[in-house]
All heavy atoms as an XYZ file, in Angstrom:
938
protein
N       4.983      7.279     27.982
C       4.251      7.214     26.754
C       4.960      7.985     25.685
O       5.482      8.983     25.801
C       2.813      7.979     26.951
C       2.055      7.884     25.669
S       0.415      8.738     26.014
C      -0.545      7.339     26.139
N       5.047      7.281     24.493
C       5.697      7.792     23.332
C       5.000      9.101     22.791
O       3.829      9.208     22.802
C       5.833      6.770     22.303
N       5.878      9.961     22.281
C       5.481     11.051     21.639
C       4.920     10.892     20.216
O       5.534     10.048     19.465
C       6.580     12.137     21.583
C       6.127     13.388     21.089
C       7.262     14.419     21.000
O       8.040     14.456     21.884
O       7.249     15.311     20.105
N       3.807     11.395     19.907
C       3.208     11.205     18.574
C       3.090     12.493     17.836
O       2.560     13.495     18.350
C       1.790     10.534     18.745
C       1.909      9.156     19.258
C       1.250     10.396     17.329
C       0.579      8.493     19.581
N       3.631     12.495     16.676
C       3.561     13.830     15.776
C       2.385     13.501     14.815
O       2.417     12.462     14.143
C       4.836     14.116     15.110
C       5.931     14.496     16.025
O       5.633     15.097     17.074
O       7.043     14.116     15.723
N       1.517     14.395     14.677
C       0.455     14.425     13.598
C       0.844     15.290     12.578
O       1.143     16.508     12.770
C      -0.860     14.715     14.231
C      -1.302     13.733     15.346
C      -1.945     14.807     13.115
C      -2.555     14.109     16.096
N       0.929     14.744     11.302
C       1.286     15.523     10.175
C       0.198     15.481      9.084
O      -0.229     14.396      8.691
C       2.632     14.920      9.576
C       3.100     15.751      8.324
C       3.745     15.052     10.628
N      -0.260     16.597      8.622
C      -1.191     16.718      7.517
C      -0.475     16.927      6.365
O       0.360     17.841      5.986
C      -2.112     17.925      7.752
C      -3.241     18.033      6.698
O      -3.433     17.006      6.030
O      -3.775     19.129      6.657
N      -0.524     15.990      5.326
C       0.285     15.972      4.130
C      -0.435     15.281      2.931
O      -1.355     14.551      3.165
C       1.547     15.219      4.345
N      -0.098     15.659      1.788
C      -0.609     15.085      0.565
C       0.082     13.691      0.334
O       1.273     13.581      0.291
C      -0.276     16.050     -0.708
C      -0.865     15.644     -1.879
O      -1.117     14.427     -2.153
O      -1.103     16.488     -2.776
N      -0.715     12.723      0.146
C      -0.182     11.377      0.015
C       0.698     11.186     -1.237
O       1.509     10.326     -1.335
C      -1.310     10.335     -0.141
N       0.498     12.148     -2.168
C       1.392     12.079     -3.438
C       2.777     12.762     -3.190
O       3.629     12.525     -4.016
C       0.656     12.810     -4.480
C      -0.696     12.048     -4.836
C      -1.480     12.994     -5.802
N      -2.008     14.143     -4.941
C      -2.846     14.981     -5.269
N      -3.394     14.960     -6.558
N      -3.323     15.954     -4.504
N       2.893     13.440     -2.061
C       4.230     14.104     -1.707
C       4.490     13.968     -0.247
O       4.335     14.920      0.463
C       4.257     15.459     -2.213
C       4.237     15.554     -3.799
C       4.296     16.980     -4.182
O       4.921     17.846     -3.525
O       3.685     17.284     -5.224
N       4.767     12.859      0.269
C       4.913     12.646      1.696
C       6.221     13.377      2.118
O       7.294     13.089      1.526
C       4.914     11.146      2.063
C       3.706     10.465      1.806
C       3.746      8.912      2.096
C       2.465     10.935      2.666
N       6.154     14.015      3.247
C       7.206     14.904      3.773
C       8.180     14.021      4.743
O       8.586     14.521      5.751
C       6.597     15.984      4.544
C       5.343     15.366      5.129
C       4.879     14.423      4.016
N       8.513     12.807      4.309
C       9.298     11.931      5.128
C      10.389     11.391      4.288
O      10.314     11.204      3.027
C       8.575     10.832      5.598
C       7.338     11.229      6.383
C       6.050     11.053      5.868
C       7.322     11.810      7.664
C       4.861     11.441      6.600
C       6.313     12.246      8.309
C       5.029     12.012      7.793
N      11.567     11.072      4.858
C      12.695     10.567      4.087
C      12.545      9.059      3.802
O      11.638      8.497      4.401
C      13.967     10.662      4.944
O      13.951     10.081      6.222
N      13.154      8.646      2.736
C      13.111      7.148      2.253
C      13.345      6.305      3.546
O      14.138      6.484      4.467
C      14.174      6.846      1.365
C      14.053      7.690      0.008
O      13.024      8.418     -0.035
O      14.933      7.530     -0.851
N      12.543      5.158      3.625
C      12.700      4.188      4.588
C      12.356      4.597      5.925
O      12.890      4.056      6.931
N      11.468      5.576      6.217
C      11.166      6.086      7.528
C      10.258      5.275      8.407
O      10.316      5.359      9.597
C      10.483      7.600      7.370
O      11.417      8.410      6.813
N       9.502      4.346      7.853
C       8.428      3.695      8.589
C       8.560      2.121      8.337
O       8.748      1.714      7.232
C       7.063      4.135      8.220
C       6.844      5.610      8.463
C       7.016      6.541      7.405
C       6.538      6.034      9.704
C       6.893      7.928      7.677
C       6.330      7.430      9.926
C       6.555      8.314      8.949
N       8.258      1.451      9.397
C       8.145      0.006      9.316
C       6.874     -0.583      8.797
O       6.749     -1.524      8.178
C       8.536     -0.713     10.739
C       9.792     -0.426     11.137
O      10.687     -0.501     10.431
N       9.994     -0.287     12.569
N       5.844      0.267      9.022
C       4.446      0.005      8.532
C       3.864      1.193      7.955
O       3.936      2.278      8.578
C       3.628     -0.639      9.627
C       2.168     -0.850      9.194
C       4.156     -1.874     10.280
N       3.158      1.172      6.923
C       2.397      2.105      6.313
C       1.056      1.597      6.060
O       0.921      0.450      5.380
C       2.966      2.769      4.921
C       2.166      3.769      4.326
C       4.426      3.266      5.264
N      -0.016      2.294      6.556
C      -1.431      1.858      6.348
C      -2.323      2.930      5.607
O      -2.152      4.045      6.008
C      -2.028      1.568      7.742
C      -3.483      1.191      7.553
C      -1.264      0.485      8.430
N      -2.996      2.486      4.649
C      -3.916      3.359      3.925
C      -5.285      2.748      3.980
O      -5.537      1.683      3.479
C      -3.421      3.551      2.490
O      -4.374      4.229      1.767
N      -6.237      3.433      4.576
C      -7.545      2.866      4.778
C      -8.605      3.806      4.056
O      -8.808      4.941      4.608
C      -7.882      2.693      6.352
C      -9.055      1.865      6.605
O      -9.402      1.048      5.758
N      -9.734      2.252      7.645
N      -9.025      3.319      2.983
C      -9.925      4.046      2.085
C      -9.543      5.508      1.714
O     -10.311      6.451      1.792
C     -11.311      4.130      2.832
C     -11.931      2.850      3.262
C     -12.043      2.373      4.496
C     -12.376      1.969      2.191
C     -12.496      1.240      4.850
C     -12.937      0.722      2.638
C     -12.978      0.291      3.899
N      -8.285      5.587      1.362
C      -7.708      6.909      1.028
C      -7.462      7.004     -0.546
O      -7.933      7.947     -1.143
C      -6.326      7.144      1.691
C      -5.697      8.305      1.186
C      -6.543      7.218      3.212
N      -6.730      6.100     -1.067
C      -6.231      6.220     -2.450
C      -7.412      6.423     -3.523
O      -7.197      7.218     -4.368
C      -5.296      4.980     -2.796
C      -4.780      5.249     -4.205
C      -4.116      4.882     -1.740
N      -8.565      5.783     -3.332
C      -9.571      5.935     -4.367
C     -10.050      7.360     -4.423
O     -10.785      7.684     -5.504
C     -10.735      4.944     -4.135
C     -11.578      5.294     -2.976
N     -11.361      4.878     -1.680
C     -12.727      6.098     -2.936
C     -12.296      5.456     -0.883
N     -13.060      6.190     -1.633
N      -9.920      8.134     -3.467
C     -10.321      9.469     -3.307
C      -9.383     10.486     -4.293
O      -9.856     11.554     -4.561
C     -10.308     10.112     -1.891
C     -11.551      9.444     -1.177
O     -12.578      9.507     -1.542
N     -11.082      8.817     -0.039
N      -8.320     10.018     -4.763
C      -7.454     10.814     -5.640
C      -8.039     10.485     -7.056
O      -8.130      9.416     -7.570
C      -5.945     10.317     -5.512
C      -5.496     10.415     -4.077
C      -5.077     11.086     -6.494
C      -4.105      9.813     -3.818
N      -8.334     11.690     -7.663
C      -9.146     11.604     -8.881
C      -8.359     11.071    -10.086
O      -8.848     10.250    -10.851
C      -9.674     12.912     -9.296
C     -10.711     13.419     -8.325
C     -11.289     14.700     -8.711
C     -12.321     15.175     -7.598
N     -12.992     16.369     -7.896
N      -7.042     11.327    -10.200
C      -6.337     10.881    -11.486
C      -5.642      9.677    -11.205
O      -5.185      9.352    -10.130
C      -5.385     11.949    -11.937
O      -4.256     11.996    -11.066
N      -5.497      8.774    -12.241
C      -4.752      7.503    -12.141
C      -3.255      7.836    -11.783
O      -2.661      7.125    -10.940
C      -4.877      6.702    -13.481
C      -4.241      5.360    -13.343
C      -4.486      4.593    -14.725
O      -5.332      4.932    -15.503
O      -3.616      3.646    -14.899
N      -2.719      8.835    -12.385
C      -1.353      9.214    -12.151
C      -1.162      9.609    -10.593
O      -0.146      9.336    -10.053
C      -0.839     10.260    -13.020
C       0.590     10.748    -12.879
C       1.577      9.691    -12.966
O       1.314      8.652    -13.677
O       2.662      9.784    -12.295
N      -2.136     10.345    -10.211
C      -2.027     10.767     -8.645
C      -2.129      9.546     -7.824
O      -1.432      9.506     -6.774
N      -2.986      8.576     -8.096
C      -3.024      7.301     -7.274
C      -1.692      6.642     -7.328
O      -1.269      6.111     -6.379
C      -4.276      6.453     -7.683
C      -5.607      7.130     -7.364
C      -6.766      6.178     -7.708
N      -6.898      5.796     -9.059
C      -7.523      6.489    -10.034
N      -8.115      7.639     -9.651
N      -7.574      6.088    -11.277
N      -1.109      6.555     -8.535
C       0.148      5.868     -8.773
C       1.186      6.550     -7.900
O       1.977      5.920     -7.202
C       0.577      5.864    -10.225
C       1.789      5.191    -10.570
C       2.119      5.309    -12.063
N       3.458      5.193    -12.333
C       4.468      6.033    -12.054
N       4.213      7.150    -11.411
N       5.673      5.797    -12.179
N       1.154      7.953     -7.880
C       2.205      8.699     -7.108
C       2.009      8.420     -5.522
O       3.015      8.213     -4.902
C       2.074     10.155     -7.343
C       2.711     10.618     -8.638
C       2.603     12.064     -8.786
C       3.165     12.622    -10.035
N       3.052     14.117    -10.186
N       0.817      8.367     -5.224
C       0.523      8.108     -3.697
C       1.077      6.786     -3.292
O       1.662      6.695     -2.263
C      -0.984      8.254     -3.467
N       0.742      5.706     -4.077
C       1.203      4.314     -3.713
C       2.743      4.274     -3.720
O       3.264      3.654     -2.832
C       0.540      3.357     -4.617
C      -1.005      3.279     -4.327
C       1.137      1.993     -4.488
C      -1.806      2.383     -5.306
N       3.240      4.872     -4.693
C       4.795      4.810     -4.904
C       5.414      5.646     -3.695
O       6.447      5.312     -3.181
C       5.279      5.320     -6.150
C       4.896      4.292     -7.382
C       5.342      4.956     -8.618
C       5.554      3.002     -7.120
N       4.779      6.703     -3.271
C       5.217      7.433     -2.029
C       5.187      6.648     -0.811
O       6.109      6.720      0.020
C       4.469      8.759     -1.937
C       4.935      9.883     -2.711
C       6.364     10.329     -2.218
O       6.434     11.124     -1.335
O       7.286      9.978     -2.906
N       4.157      5.989     -0.552
C       3.931      5.040      0.502
C       5.069      3.947      0.492
O       5.727      3.703      1.524
C       2.618      4.315      0.537
C       1.426      5.246      0.761
S      -0.146      4.355      0.574
C      -1.199      5.632      0.011
N       5.391      3.495     -0.722
C       6.501      2.473     -0.786
C       7.756      3.112     -0.507
O       8.644      2.447      0.164
C       6.411      1.929     -2.265
C       7.319      0.797     -2.524
C       8.533      0.742     -3.115
C       7.112     -0.532     -1.921
N       9.027     -0.486     -3.061
C       8.165     -1.294     -2.342
C       6.087     -1.157     -1.269
C       8.357     -2.690     -2.074
C       6.194     -2.455     -0.947
C       7.381     -3.274     -1.324
N       8.008      4.399     -0.979
C       9.302      5.085     -0.804
C       9.622      5.206      0.714
O      10.794      5.028      1.119
C       9.235      6.364     -1.482
C      10.512      7.243     -1.305
C      10.426      8.601     -1.837
N       9.428      9.329     -1.161
C       9.675      9.998      0.042
N      10.827      9.891      0.640
N       8.750     10.789      0.600
N       8.666      5.545      1.506
C       8.907      5.928      2.925
C       8.947      4.465      3.723
O       9.233      4.543      4.945
C       7.914      6.838      3.565
C       7.911      8.103      2.734
C       6.459      6.352      3.503
N       8.713      3.367      3.150
C       8.595      2.042      3.840
C      10.071      1.567      3.920
O      10.916      1.710      3.070
C       7.879      1.081      2.997
C       7.404     -0.135      3.686
C       6.505      0.191      4.789
C       6.694     -1.060      2.618
N      10.424      1.204      5.170
C      11.736      0.591      5.488
C      11.937     -0.702      4.849
O      11.053     -1.401      4.509
C      12.059      0.555      6.978
O      11.198     -0.397      7.563
N      13.234     -1.092      4.628
C      13.432     -2.531      4.214
C      12.827     -3.527      5.209
O      12.844     -3.290      6.425
C      14.984     -2.676      4.207
C      15.477     -1.240      4.000
C      14.504     -0.306      4.738
N      12.086     -4.509      4.660
C      11.370     -5.454      5.478
C      10.119     -4.887      6.153
O       9.537     -5.422      6.999
C      12.154     -6.124      6.610
C      13.212     -7.177      5.939
O      12.971     -7.745      4.951
N      14.303     -7.237      6.633
N       9.820     -3.582      5.674
C       8.559     -3.007      6.190
C       7.255     -3.556      5.438
O       7.420     -4.151      4.515
N       6.179     -3.116      5.955
C       4.808     -3.701      5.284
C       3.914     -2.498      5.001
O       3.715     -1.675      5.775
C       4.245     -4.520      6.284
C       4.806     -5.881      6.598
C       4.161     -6.791      7.428
N       4.848     -7.988      7.705
C       4.921     -9.094      6.996
N       4.233     -9.212      5.911
N       5.590    -10.103      7.357
N       3.437     -2.656      3.848
C       2.360     -1.667      3.344
C       1.100     -2.376      3.221
O       0.965     -3.465      2.790
C       2.792     -1.138      1.861
C       1.804     -0.344      1.169
C       1.417      1.012      1.855
C       2.313     -0.001     -0.297
N       0.085     -1.724      3.960
C      -1.286     -2.261      3.896
C      -2.149     -1.228      3.341
O      -2.353     -0.091      3.814
C      -1.753     -2.517      5.350
C      -3.137     -3.152      5.354
C      -0.785     -3.548      5.970
N      -2.830     -1.591      2.212
C      -3.855     -0.699      1.643
C      -5.157     -1.408      1.669
O      -5.390     -2.494      1.108
C      -3.517     -0.329      0.126
C      -2.159      0.295      0.048
C      -4.687      0.515     -0.483
C      -1.611      0.608     -1.386
N      -6.166     -0.800      2.287
C      -7.587     -1.182      2.453
C      -8.402     -0.281      1.552
O      -8.433      0.802      1.827
C      -8.029     -1.359      3.786
O      -9.365     -1.712      3.828
N      -9.187     -0.852      0.609
C      -9.983     -0.128     -0.267
C     -11.105     -0.932     -0.937
O     -11.005     -2.216     -0.902
C      -9.150      0.636     -1.391
C      -9.637      2.116     -1.641
O     -10.904      2.383     -1.497
O      -8.768      2.948     -1.807
N     -12.049     -0.340     -1.452
C     -13.078     -0.987     -2.158
C     -13.222     -0.636     -3.627
O     -14.063     -1.229     -4.409
C     -14.400     -0.717     -1.453
C     -14.883      0.773     -1.510
C     -15.661      1.239     -2.535
C     -14.446      1.596     -0.520
C     -16.007      2.478     -2.674
C     -14.955      2.953     -0.605
C     -15.594      3.466     -1.570
N     -12.355      0.216     -4.051
C     -12.378      0.618     -5.515
C     -10.978      0.674     -6.105
O     -10.002      1.084     -5.312
C     -13.039      2.122     -5.559
O     -13.074      2.558     -6.842
N     -10.787      0.441     -7.250
C      -9.605      0.554     -7.979
C      -8.393     -0.316     -7.569
O      -7.294     -0.044     -7.760
C      -9.150      1.895     -8.096
C     -10.250      2.946     -8.543
C      -9.702      4.302     -8.925
C     -10.802      5.268     -9.334
N     -11.898      4.848    -10.184
N      -8.804     -1.399     -6.784
C      -7.714     -2.269     -6.268
C      -6.917     -3.041     -7.332
O      -5.685     -3.228     -7.105
C      -8.354     -3.246     -5.306
O      -9.357     -4.001     -5.903
C      -8.875     -2.580     -4.035
N      -7.465     -3.328     -8.434
C      -6.707     -3.894     -9.559
C      -5.595     -3.018     -9.970
O      -4.437     -3.489    -10.310
C      -7.694     -4.362    -10.657
N      -5.857     -1.695    -10.056
C      -4.917     -0.661    -10.431
C      -3.769     -0.759     -9.394
O      -2.597     -0.683     -9.751
C      -5.594      0.686    -10.481
C      -4.762      1.789    -10.890
C      -5.493      3.144    -10.736
O      -6.618      3.223    -11.373
O      -4.999      4.091    -10.099
N      -4.098     -0.752     -8.110
C      -3.099     -0.637     -7.000
C      -2.227     -1.979     -7.120
O      -1.001     -1.924     -6.856
C      -3.685     -0.750     -5.656
C      -4.789      0.360     -5.430
C      -5.657      0.148     -4.393
C      -4.952      1.440     -6.195
C      -6.680      1.176     -4.102
C      -5.905      2.400     -6.004
C      -6.720      2.160     -4.894
O      -7.785      3.178     -4.571
N      -2.847     -3.076     -7.459
C      -2.071     -4.380     -7.492
C      -1.005     -4.262     -8.625
O       0.135     -4.668     -8.388
C      -3.009     -5.533     -7.706
C      -3.904     -5.833     -6.540
C      -2.207     -6.793     -8.128
C      -5.107     -6.717     -6.788
N      -1.392     -3.786     -9.745
C      -0.568     -3.492    -10.834
C       0.713     -2.663    -10.402
O       1.796     -2.999    -10.714
C      -1.287     -2.951    -12.110
C      -0.384     -2.902    -13.267
C      -1.169     -2.366    -14.451
O      -2.240     -1.909    -14.381
N      -0.583     -2.416    -15.650
N       0.309     -1.577     -9.876
C       1.526     -0.695     -9.320
C       2.444     -1.369     -8.369
O       3.655     -1.373     -8.400
C       0.907      0.618     -8.663
C       0.049      1.402     -9.711
C       2.028      1.432     -7.980
C      -0.820      2.535     -9.127
N       1.812     -2.019     -7.295
C       2.572     -2.794     -6.350
C       3.395     -3.999     -6.867
O       4.618     -4.168     -6.487
C       1.702     -3.248     -5.280
C       1.105     -2.127     -4.363
C       0.044     -2.677     -3.399
C       2.246     -1.474     -3.600
N       2.821     -4.570     -7.894
C       3.648     -5.653     -8.660
C       4.841     -5.174     -9.243
O       5.711     -5.953     -9.477
C       2.725     -6.506     -9.576
C       2.000     -7.590     -8.814
O       2.355     -8.062     -7.877
N       0.786     -7.867     -9.299
N       4.782     -3.869     -9.724
C       5.993     -3.349    -10.355
C       7.138     -3.057     -9.377
O       8.281     -2.889     -9.844
C       5.545     -2.003    -11.060
O       5.423     -1.006    -10.200
N       6.890     -3.012     -8.138
C       7.938     -2.669     -7.076
C       8.195     -3.722     -6.049
O       9.147     -3.690     -5.335
C       7.613     -1.382     -6.413
C       7.716     -0.159     -7.363
C       6.304     -1.404     -5.632
N       7.227     -4.683     -5.876
C       7.357     -5.717     -4.888
C       7.339     -7.153     -5.536
O       6.771     -7.331     -6.553
C       6.202     -5.674     -3.940
O       6.259     -6.629     -2.922
N       8.049     -8.006     -4.823
C       8.029     -9.413     -5.268
C       6.918    -10.229     -4.601
O       6.813    -11.439     -4.934
C       9.450    -10.041     -4.865
C      10.511     -9.392     -5.506
O      10.397     -9.028     -6.815
N      11.661     -9.093     -4.963
N       6.267     -9.584     -3.584
C       5.274    -10.333     -2.957
C       4.072     -9.429     -2.604
O       4.207     -8.492     -1.816
C       5.784    -11.012     -1.649
C       4.703    -11.788     -0.948
C       5.330    -12.421      0.193
N       4.306    -13.198      0.868
C       4.533    -13.911      1.914
N       5.765    -14.150      2.371
N       3.550    -14.558      2.490
N       2.952     -9.595     -3.211
C       1.703     -8.900     -2.893
C       0.663     -9.936     -2.534
O       0.462    -10.863     -3.257
C       1.320     -8.183     -4.110
C      -0.098     -7.363     -3.814
C       2.355     -7.072     -4.614
N      -0.005     -9.659     -1.355
C      -1.048    -10.488     -0.984
C      -2.318     -9.776     -0.996
O      -2.492     -8.645     -0.654
C      -0.839    -11.018      0.481
C       0.297    -11.915      0.693
C       0.502    -12.367      2.092
O      -0.524    -12.649      2.736
O       1.655    -12.277      2.579
N      -3.306    -10.433     -1.502
C      -4.661     -9.731     -1.658
C      -5.654    -10.602     -0.856
O      -5.789    -11.846     -0.988
C      -5.179     -9.817     -3.164
C      -4.187     -9.068     -3.981
C      -6.538     -9.082     -3.282
C      -3.367     -9.918     -4.881
N      -6.357     -9.840     -0.039
C      -7.371    -10.550      0.864
C      -8.673     -9.871      0.662
O      -8.726     -8.578      0.829
C      -6.967    -10.520      2.338
C      -5.630    -11.350      2.557
C      -5.276    -11.509      3.898
C      -4.018    -12.314      4.090
N      -3.694    -12.760      5.361
N      -9.664    -10.514      0.321
C     -11.041     -9.928      0.101
C     -11.886    -10.324      1.323
O     -11.904    -11.381      1.801
C     -11.700    -10.408     -1.197
C     -12.953     -9.714     -1.422
C     -13.441    -10.050     -2.829
O     -12.742    -10.552     -3.668
N     -14.628     -9.647     -3.096
N     -12.632     -9.282      1.796
C     -13.444     -9.530      2.968
C     -14.600     -8.663      2.942
O     -14.672     -7.770      2.273
C     -12.672     -9.409      4.296
C     -11.996     -8.022      4.403
C     -12.504     -7.024      5.175
C     -10.756     -7.839      3.903
C     -11.924     -5.854      5.301
C     -10.068     -6.641      4.041
C     -10.661     -5.633      4.824
N     -15.664     -8.924      3.733
C     -16.893     -8.246      3.721
C     -17.259     -7.629      5.007
O     -18.356     -7.866      5.594
C     -18.021     -9.220      3.252
C     -17.681     -9.831      1.917
C     -17.332    -11.250      1.861
C     -17.743     -9.247      0.823
C     -17.029    -11.902      0.726
C     -17.546     -9.848     -0.427
C     -17.126    -11.222     -0.437
N     -16.410     -6.840      5.539
C     -16.703     -6.200      6.858
C     -17.441     -4.891      6.551
O     -18.568     -4.815      7.161
C     -15.309     -5.812      7.472
C     -14.686     -7.158      7.959
C     -15.726     -5.041      8.835
C     -13.342     -6.974      8.614
N     -16.914     -3.986      5.780
C     -17.661     -2.732      5.581
C     -18.367     -2.705      4.293
O     -19.504     -2.214      4.138
C     -16.646     -1.578      5.652
C     -15.992     -1.496      6.944
N     -16.724     -1.103      8.190
C     -14.727     -1.644      7.445
C     -15.816     -1.045      9.209
N     -14.620     -1.409      8.646
N     -17.682     -3.101      3.180
C     -18.316     -3.051      1.829
C     -18.015     -4.368      1.269
O     -17.044     -5.124      1.454
C     -17.506     -2.020      1.039
C     -17.602     -0.595      1.582
C     -16.682     -0.046      2.395
C     -18.710      0.158      1.372
C     -16.722      1.277      2.860
C     -18.895      1.416      1.849
C     -17.882      1.969      2.534
N     -19.049     -4.788      0.470
C     -19.026     -6.102     -0.181
C     -17.707     -6.387     -0.901
O     -17.132     -7.534     -0.881
C     -20.210     -6.274     -1.066
C     -20.249     -7.644     -1.532
C     -21.671     -7.985     -2.167
N     -21.557     -9.423     -2.581
C     -22.167     -9.813     -3.662
N     -22.703     -8.969     -4.504
N     -22.072    -11.095     -3.903
N     -17.141     -5.495     -1.632
C     -16.039     -5.722     -2.463
C     -14.694     -5.189     -1.892
O     -13.748     -4.834     -2.584
C     -16.329     -5.130     -3.772
C     -17.502     -5.689     -4.513
C     -18.694     -4.976     -4.592
C     -17.460     -6.947     -4.997
C     -19.825     -5.601     -5.248
C     -18.659     -7.561     -5.559
C     -19.783     -6.818     -5.673
N     -14.664     -4.906     -0.641
C     -13.481     -4.471      0.059
C     -12.366     -5.380     -0.005
O     -12.559     -6.551      0.099
C     -13.763     -4.166      1.474
C     -12.617     -3.483      2.278
C     -13.001     -3.138      3.682
O     -14.171     -3.208      3.993
N     -12.027     -2.767      4.449
N     -11.125     -4.923     -0.429
C      -9.908     -5.788     -0.484
C      -8.825     -5.127      0.383
O      -8.723     -4.002      0.540
C      -9.469     -5.867     -1.865
C     -10.377     -6.742     -2.825
C      -9.717     -6.934     -4.166
C     -10.690     -7.829     -5.000
N     -10.145     -7.940     -6.297
N      -8.074     -6.019      0.883
C      -6.882     -5.660      1.698
C      -5.618     -6.050      0.978
O      -5.456     -7.231      0.603
C      -6.976     -6.339      3.072
C      -5.913     -5.905      4.102
C      -6.069     -4.490      4.450
C      -6.001     -6.828      5.253
N      -4.753     -5.147      0.641
C      -3.507     -5.459     -0.092
C      -2.444     -5.489      0.873
O      -2.302     -4.422      1.540
C      -3.223     -4.533     -1.320
C      -4.461     -4.286     -2.212
C      -4.114     -3.254     -3.175
C      -4.867     -5.618     -2.779
N      -1.662     -6.550      1.061
C      -0.460     -6.529      1.938
C       0.706     -6.726      1.099
O       0.766     -7.673      0.187
C      -0.688     -7.776      2.870
C      -1.912     -7.870      3.637
C      -2.018     -9.156      4.339
C      -1.971     -6.790      4.731
N       1.698     -5.901      1.295
C       2.921     -5.877      0.470
C       4.142     -5.779      1.399
O       4.161     -4.908      2.278
C       2.876     -4.714     -0.422
S       3.889     -4.804     -1.839
N       5.108     -6.589      1.338
C       6.289     -6.566      2.155
C       7.414     -6.072      1.212
O       7.597     -6.553      0.194
C       6.565     -7.931      2.695
C       7.758     -7.849      3.703
C       7.945     -9.168      4.442
C       9.196     -9.010      5.411
N       9.353    -10.153      6.021
N       8.233     -5.166      1.787
C       9.376     -4.713      1.162
C      10.709     -5.552      1.670
O      10.898     -5.437      2.814
C       9.643     -3.271      1.416
C      10.805     -2.616      0.632
C      10.841     -1.138      0.765
N      11.839     -0.671     -0.231
C      11.681      0.544     -0.726
N      11.001      1.465     -0.296
N      12.611      0.894     -1.520
N      11.212     -6.232      0.772
C      12.416     -7.070      1.086
C      13.612     -6.302      0.970
O      13.847     -5.456      0.173
C      12.463     -8.252      0.357
C      11.283     -9.303      0.484
C      10.132     -9.251     -0.385
C      11.259    -10.084      1.512
C       9.127    -10.062     -0.205
C      10.233    -10.879      1.696
C       9.041    -10.958      0.934
N      14.709     -6.668      1.758
C      15.975     -6.145      1.720
C      16.674     -6.388      0.430
O      17.246     -5.433     -0.188
C      16.985     -6.498      2.899
C      16.565     -5.869      4.181
C      17.579     -6.376      5.256
C      17.190     -5.598      6.569
N      18.107     -5.975      7.641
N      16.566     -7.640      0.021
C      17.137     -8.145     -1.223
C      16.130     -8.330     -2.272
O      15.086     -8.784     -2.056
C      17.976     -9.361     -0.998
C      19.141     -9.225     -0.078
C      19.896    -10.601      0.062
C      21.020    -10.329      1.019
N      21.760    -11.574      1.188
N      16.463     -7.935     -3.540
C      15.625     -8.129     -4.678
C      15.500     -9.615     -4.996
O      16.488    -10.324     -5.017
C      16.178     -7.298     -5.774
O      15.260     -7.466     -6.908
N      14.326    -10.059     -5.240
C      14.044    -11.465     -5.727
C      13.680    -11.326     -7.239
O      12.770    -10.556     -7.624
C      12.891    -12.055     -4.842
C      13.337    -12.057     -3.466
C      12.557    -13.445     -5.478
C      12.323    -12.645     -2.454
N      14.127    -12.127     -7.935
C      13.912    -12.080     -9.417
C      12.559    -12.403     -9.866
O      11.962    -11.824    -10.716
C      14.888    -12.897    -10.273
C      16.252    -12.403    -10.174
O      16.528    -11.181    -10.031
N      17.248    -13.180    -10.235
N      11.927    -13.494     -9.254
C      10.558    -13.879     -9.682
C       9.625    -13.090     -8.745
O       9.755    -12.872     -7.534
C      10.395    -15.295     -9.551
C      10.405    -15.916     -8.251
C      10.016    -17.348     -8.443
N       9.407    -17.772     -7.252
C       9.827    -18.507     -6.322
N      11.014    -19.008     -6.455
N       9.119    -18.916     -5.242
N       8.484    -12.882     -9.383
C       7.275    -12.243     -8.555
C       6.341    -13.340     -8.190
O       6.062    -14.271     -8.872
C       6.595    -11.327     -9.552
C       7.333    -10.065     -9.822
C       6.443     -9.059    -10.649
C       7.335     -7.856    -10.933
N       6.637     -6.931    -11.710
N       5.895    -13.192     -6.858
C       4.904    -14.085     -6.378
C       3.577    -13.354     -5.988
O       3.697    -12.248     -5.320
C       5.458    -14.750     -5.210
C       6.739    -15.557     -5.439
C       7.372    -16.034     -4.201
O       6.664    -16.061     -3.094
O       8.436    -16.563     -4.250
N       2.488    -13.789     -6.443
C       1.194    -13.103     -6.126
C       0.370    -14.177     -5.367
O       0.152    -15.299     -5.910
C       0.477    -12.623     -7.379
C      -0.842    -12.047     -6.954
C       1.313    -11.684     -8.042
N      -0.002    -13.827     -4.167
C      -0.845    -14.637     -3.388
C      -2.188    -14.150     -3.267
O      -2.349    -13.077     -2.863
C      -0.208    -14.841     -1.993
C       1.238    -15.364     -2.001
C       2.269    -14.526     -2.093
C       1.459    -16.725     -1.923
C       3.523    -14.967     -2.029
C       2.713    -17.266     -1.895
C       3.773    -16.387     -1.966
N      -3.199    -14.890     -3.655
C      -4.519    -14.504     -3.548
C      -5.332    -15.433     -2.569
O      -5.279    -16.663     -2.669
C      -5.176    -14.549     -4.960
O      -4.475    -13.702     -5.767
C      -6.657    -14.034     -4.838
N      -5.992    -14.757     -1.663
C      -6.863    -15.579     -0.740
C      -8.127    -14.806     -0.619
O      -8.354    -13.614     -0.610
C      -6.323    -15.610      0.640
C      -4.865    -16.315      0.698
C      -4.404    -16.317      2.172
C      -3.108    -17.022      2.109
N      -2.437    -17.088      3.415
N      -9.209    -15.553     -0.786
C     -10.590    -15.024     -0.580
C     -11.204    -15.344      0.652
O     -11.217    -16.558      1.052
C     -11.497    -15.464     -1.801
C     -10.941    -14.868     -3.100
C     -11.789    -15.198     -4.219
N     -11.361    -14.713     -5.493
C     -11.732    -13.577     -6.020
N     -12.798    -12.990     -5.478
N     -11.184    -13.277     -7.198
N     -11.875    -14.445      1.337
C     -12.530    -14.733      2.575
C     -14.057    -14.483      2.352
O     -14.419    -13.446      1.942
C     -12.042    -13.842      3.674
C     -10.650    -14.183      3.977
C      -9.601    -13.507      3.446
C     -10.332    -15.227      4.885
C      -8.264    -13.842      3.722
C      -9.037    -15.461      5.280
C      -8.093    -14.886      4.654
N     -14.900    -15.462      2.697
C     -16.247    -15.324      2.392
C     -16.970    -15.351      3.819
O     -16.681    -15.911      4.662
C     -16.857    -16.418      1.538
C     -16.242    -16.378      0.244
C     -18.367    -16.331      1.476
C     -16.585    -17.494     -0.697
């Protein structure tokens, strides 16, 4: 069985080096940060620790338009999926970090009812 380390840290200042993780998941976390700048820092930190070709998944029901704007500034591909499992307006943001930069931005929106 693999060893698992549990680390308690502030999402705005993650104690990991750049590109440490293949997948970063945030489930109902970011909206709890009161300031817009703090939420921006947290999302950019998640992006920083993501490895090339890694995936960032943010699930939340509030302030998702703000998250999309932040992610569009660093990613060429952001997918938004809306679903009604826990909360009516819950959205799942999927973002992939590519090794090479792509000049055009692509935004994919899918709605699930």
